[in-house]
C-alpha positions as CSV (number, residue, x, y, z in Angstrom):
1,M,-153.8,-21.2,43.1
2,A,-157.5,-20.0,42.8
3,E,-158.2,-21.1,46.8
4,E,-154.9,-18.7,47.7
5,R,-156.1,-15.6,46.0
6,D,-159.7,-16.5,47.6
7,L,-157.9,-16.1,51.0
8,W,-155.9,-13.1,50.1
9,K,-159.5,-11.6,49.1
10,E,-160.6,-12.9,52.5
11,I,-157.2,-11.3,54.5
12,A,-158.3,-8.1,53.1
13,V,-161.9,-7.9,54.0
14,A,-160.8,-9.3,57.5
15,E,-158.7,-6.3,57.8
16,Q,-161.4,-4.0,57.0
17,L,-163.7,-5.4,59.8
18,I,-161.2,-5.3,62.4
19,A,-160.8,-1.5,61.6
20,I,-164.6,-0.8,61.8
21,A,-165.1,-3.3,65.2
22,H,-162.4,-1.3,66.7
23,R,-163.5,2.3,65.6
24,T,-167.1,1.4,66.5
25,G,-165.8,-0.2,70.5
26,K,-166.7,-3.9,69.2
27,T,-164.3,-5.9,71.2
28,Q,-165.7,-9.2,70.9
29,E,-166.4,-8.6,67.0
30,E,-162.7,-7.2,66.8
31,G,-161.0,-10.2,68.0
32,E,-163.4,-12.9,66.0
33,W,-161.9,-10.8,62.8
34,W,-158.5,-11.1,64.3
35,L,-159.0,-15.2,64.5
36,G,-160.0,-15.0,60.9
37,L,-157.7,-12.8,59.8
38,G,-155.2,-15.5,61.8
39,T,-156.5,-18.2,60.4
40,C,-156.4,-17.4,56.8
41,Y,-152.7,-16.5,57.3
42,Y,-152.3,-20.2,58.6
43,F,-153.7,-21.6,55.7
44,L,-151.1,-19.8,53.8
45,D,-148.5,-20.8,55.6
46,F,-147.6,-17.3,56.8
47,M,-146.9,-18.5,60.8
48,K,-145.5,-15.5,62.1
49,E,-148.1,-13.2,60.7
50,A,-150.7,-16.1,61.7
51,I,-149.5,-16.2,65.3
52,S,-149.4,-12.6,65.7
53,A,-153.2,-12.1,64.6
54,F,-154.1,-15.0,67.1
55,E,-152.0,-13.2,70.0
56,Q,-154.2,-10.2,68.9
57,A,-157.5,-11.9,69.1
58,I,-156.2,-13.8,72.7
59,A,-155.9,-10.4,74.5
60,L,-159.4,-8.7,72.8
61,L,-161.3,-12.0,73.5
62,R,-160.0,-12.4,77.3
63,S,-161.0,-9.4,78.0
64,V,-164.5,-9.5,77.2
65,Q,-164.6,-13.2,79.1
66,A,-165.6,-14.9,75.5
67,T,-164.9,-18.2,76.6
68,Q,-165.8,-20.1,73.7
69,Q,-164.3,-17.5,71.3
70,L,-161.0,-17.7,73.7
71,C,-160.5,-21.7,73.1
72,S,-160.9,-21.6,69.6
73,A,-158.3,-18.3,69.2
74,N,-156.1,-20.8,71.7
75,C,-156.2,-24.0,70.0
76,C,-155.4,-21.9,66.4
77,L,-152.4,-20.1,68.7
78,G,-151.4,-23.5,69.8
79,S,-151.2,-24.9,66.1
80,A,-149.6,-22.5,64.6
81,L,-146.8,-22.4,66.9
82,L,-146.5,-26.0,66.2
83,Q,-145.9,-25.5,62.7
84,A,-143.4,-23.0,63.8
85,D,-141.4,-25.6,65.7
86,R,-142.3,-23.5,69.0
87,F,-143.1,-26.6,71.2
88,L,-142.1,-25.1,74.3
89,Q,-144.2,-22.4,73.6
90,A,-147.4,-23.8,72.5
91,L,-147.4,-26.5,75.7
92,P,-149.0,-23.4,78.0
93,V,-151.4,-22.1,75.2
94,L,-152.8,-25.6,74.5
95,E,-152.9,-26.2,78.0
96,E,-155.1,-23.1,78.7
97,A,-157.3,-24.2,75.6
98,L,-157.7,-27.6,76.8
99,Q,-159.1,-26.5,80.1
100,L,-161.3,-24.0,78.3
101,A,-162.6,-26.5,75.8
102,S,-163.7,-28.4,79.1
103,E,-165.4,-25.9,80.5
104,V,-167.7,-25.3,77.7
105,E,-167.8,-29.0,76.5
106,D,-166.4,-28.3,73.2
107,G,-165.6,-32.5,72.8
108,D,-163.9,-31.3,69.4
109,A,-161.9,-28.7,71.1
110,T,-161.1,-31.2,73.8
111,L,-159.6,-34.0,70.9
112,E,-157.7,-30.9,69.1
113,C,-155.8,-30.3,71.9
114,L,-155.2,-33.2,73.4
115,S,-153.7,-34.7,70.1
116,H,-151.8,-31.4,69.7
117,L,-150.2,-31.1,73.6
118,G,-148.9,-35.1,73.2
119,Y,-147.4,-33.9,69.2
120,A,-145.7,-30.8,71.2
121,L,-144.7,-33.1,74.7
122,T,-142.9,-35.9,72.1
123,E,-141.0,-33.3,70.0
124,A,-139.9,-31.3,73.3
125,G,-138.4,-33.9,74.5
126,Q,-141.2,-35.5,77.0
127,P,-142.5,-38.4,75.5
128,Q,-143.4,-40.1,78.3
129,K,-145.9,-37.7,79.4
130,A,-147.1,-37.0,75.7
131,L,-148.5,-40.8,76.0
132,S,-151.4,-40.1,78.1
133,Y,-152.5,-37.2,75.9
134,Q,-152.4,-39.1,73.1
135,Q,-153.7,-42.4,74.2
136,E,-156.6,-40.3,75.4
137,A,-157.1,-38.6,72.5
138,L,-157.1,-41.9,70.4
139,D,-159.5,-42.9,72.9
140,L,-161.7,-40.6,72.3
141,V,-161.8,-40.3,68.6
142,R,-162.6,-44.5,68.7
143,R,-165.6,-43.7,71.0
144,R,-166.7,-41.4,68.7
145,G,-166.2,-43.5,65.4
146,D,-164.3,-41.2,63.7
147,R,-162.0,-43.4,61.9
148,G,-160.1,-41.1,59.7
149,T,-158.8,-39.2,62.9
150,E,-158.1,-42.4,64.2
151,V,-155.1,-43.1,61.9
152,N,-153.7,-39.8,62.6
153,E,-153.8,-40.3,66.5
154,L,-152.4,-44.0,66.1
155,G,-149.6,-42.3,64.3
156,K,-149.4,-39.7,66.5
157,L,-149.1,-42.2,69.2
158,G,-146.4,-44.3,67.4
159,N,-144.1,-41.7,67.3
160,A,-144.5,-40.8,71.0
161,Y,-143.2,-45.1,71.4
162,A,-140.7,-44.2,69.3
163,H,-139.2,-41.5,71.0
164,L,-139.1,-43.6,74.2
165,D,-137.4,-46.4,72.1
166,Q,-140.4,-48.4,72.7
167,I,-140.4,-49.9,68.7
168,S,-142.5,-52.8,69.2
169,E,-145.2,-50.7,70.6
170,A,-144.4,-47.9,67.8
171,L,-144.5,-50.5,65.2
172,A,-148.0,-51.7,65.9
173,C,-149.5,-48.4,66.3
174,H,-147.9,-47.6,62.8
175,E,-149.1,-50.9,61.2
176,Q,-152.7,-50.5,62.2
177,A,-153.2,-46.6,61.3
178,L,-151.7,-48.3,57.5
179,A,-154.0,-50.7,57.9
180,L,-157.0,-48.5,58.8
181,A,-155.9,-45.9,56.2
182,R,-156.2,-48.2,53.5
183,E,-159.4,-49.8,54.7
184,I,-161.1,-46.8,54.6
185,G,-159.4,-45.3,51.0
186,N,-157.8,-43.2,52.4
187,R,-154.5,-42.5,50.3
188,E,-152.9,-39.3,51.8
189,D,-153.0,-40.7,55.0
190,E,-151.7,-44.1,54.3
191,A,-148.9,-42.4,52.3
192,Y,-148.5,-40.5,55.9
193,Q,-147.8,-44.1,57.6
194,L,-145.7,-45.6,55.3
195,G,-142.9,-42.8,55.8
196,N,-143.5,-43.3,59.6
197,L,-142.8,-47.4,59.3
198,G,-140.0,-46.1,57.1
199,A,-138.7,-43.8,59.3
200,T,-139.1,-46.1,62.2
201,Y,-137.1,-49.0,60.4
202,T,-134.5,-46.6,59.2
203,D,-133.8,-44.4,62.4
204,H,-134.6,-47.1,65.4
205,L,-134.3,-50.4,64.2
206,R,-131.5,-49.7,61.7
207,R,-132.6,-51.6,58.3
208,P,-132.5,-48.8,56.0
209,E,-133.1,-51.2,53.3
210,Q,-136.1,-52.1,55.0
211,G,-137.3,-48.1,55.3
212,L,-136.7,-47.2,51.8
213,L,-138.9,-49.6,50.6
214,Y,-141.9,-47.8,52.5
215,F,-140.4,-44.4,51.4
216,R,-140.5,-45.2,47.9
217,E,-144.1,-46.7,48.3
218,A,-145.4,-43.2,50.5
219,Y,-143.7,-41.5,47.4
220,H,-145.4,-42.8,44.8
221,I,-148.8,-42.6,46.4
222,F,-147.7,-38.5,47.0
223,Q,-146.9,-38.4,43.3
224,A,-150.3,-39.8,42.4
225,C,-152.0,-37.4,44.9
226,E,-150.2,-34.6,43.5
227,D,-148.9,-33.5,46.8
228,R,-146.0,-31.8,45.9
229,P,-144.5,-30.6,49.5
230,N,-144.4,-34.2,50.6
231,E,-143.6,-35.9,47.5
232,A,-140.1,-33.6,47.7
233,K,-140.0,-34.2,51.3
234,T,-140.3,-38.3,50.9
235,L,-137.3,-37.9,48.3
236,V,-135.5,-35.5,51.2
237,N,-135.5,-38.5,53.3
238,M,-134.5,-41.3,50.8
239,A,-131.9,-38.9,49.7
240,G,-130.1,-39.0,53.3
241,R,-130.2,-42.8,53.2
242,N,-129.3,-43.8,49.2
243,K,-127.3,-41.6,47.3
244,P,-128.7,-42.4,44.0
245,F,-131.9,-40.4,45.4
246,M,-129.9,-37.4,46.1
247,L,-129.9,-35.2,42.5
248,M,-133.9,-36.4,42.1
249,S,-134.3,-35.1,45.6
250,R,-132.6,-31.7,44.9
251,H,-134.6,-31.3,41.8
252,S,-138.3,-31.8,43.6
253,A,-137.1,-29.7,46.5
254,S,-136.4,-26.7,44.0
255,N,-139.5,-27.2,42.6
256,A,-141.6,-27.6,45.2
257,D,-143.3,-25.3,47.7
258,M,-142.3,-27.0,51.1
259,G,-142.4,-24.0,53.4
260,T,-141.6,-25.4,56.9
261,D,-141.4,-29.1,55.6
262,V,-137.8,-29.0,54.6
263,R,-137.0,-28.4,57.7
264,R,-138.8,-31.1,59.9
265,S,-136.6,-33.7,57.8
266,K,-134.1,-33.5,60.3
267,T,-133.9,-37.1,61.2
268,S,-137.5,-38.4,59.8
269,V,-140.4,-36.9,58.8
270,V,-143.2,-35.5,60.8
271,W,-145.7,-37.1,59.1
272,E,-148.9,-36.0,61.0
273,W,-148.5,-32.6,60.1
274,P,-149.1,-32.6,56.2
275,A,-148.3,-29.7,54.2
276,S,-151.0,-29.2,51.7
277,L,-153.6,-25.7,51.8
278,K,-156.4,-28.6,51.4
279,V,-155.4,-31.0,54.2
280,R,-154.7,-27.8,56.5
281,R,-158.2,-26.8,56.0
282,R,-159.4,-29.6,57.2
283,M,-157.0,-29.5,60.0
284,L,-158.9,-26.1,61.3
285,S,-162.4,-26.5,59.9
286,R,-163.9,-25.6,62.9
287,F,-161.8,-22.3,63.2
288,T,-162.2,-21.4,59.3
289,S,-162.7,-18.0,58.2
290,R,-165.5,-18.9,55.4
291,L,-168.0,-18.2,58.0
292,L,-166.7,-15.3,59.3
293,I,-166.0,-13.6,56.0
294,S,-169.4,-15.1,54.7
295,H,-170.8,-12.6,57.1
296,A,-168.8,-9.9,56.7
297,N,-169.6,-9.6,53.0
298,L,-173.4,-8.9,54.4
299,V,-172.2,-6.6,56.7
300,I,-170.0,-4.4,54.0
301,G,-172.8,-5.6,51.2
């Protein structure tokens, strides 16, 4: 994939600039390059390398009290820890990021931290505490009129309710999210919410026949969108509930780069964490390395 090749080129440039900044004693610049490097690894789904780079960035940026950049680095580290299923470790990182976001009045970072904290708490077995964060994130996106993000936040709030066995509230959130995704024409988000409904009906209401209908519809949308990881992930979920899909799911899983996503199919799909590289870029668009690397090209001529 051309985009992946570009990321590896960016990694090579960032590594050179880290060395230059270190030699010249430019600590803040060095921290920013580590942040850019970690973001590239994040987009490539190399979470171990991303986490290490973000930790380096945080140490350097904290030493020079670069609050805005430190907020960004903590947000990025928190995201990477969540992708690696390290939920308890992510909590203090995201809490610090939320505090920093408040200090610098960064609304985007505040929203991301609220959302990630809600997700982390849900997966860490603290869904009751997660509800307040998820509701605050949802209220914030509604005030901002960000309907695309509202779909995602409704899905996360629904998952928190499901973990509390408040199924009617969970279904209401997922159905609202599905209707909104369809209204704004976002096919991938539509598929994620169909997956959430499928998991809710299958795992909580014990109605697998209804759940399979939602999973099938999600599968066909992912297929049409050429989203191979989520297409395979959906089949894995269907295979766990309907044996005729087992052979197909093995075939798809063997031909799709699912990374962390197969691991996330323990019980039901974590639909709010899309796997495609395009969507990963959108998720951390404020922290992408593009601006850093374009500046780097000017520096190195």
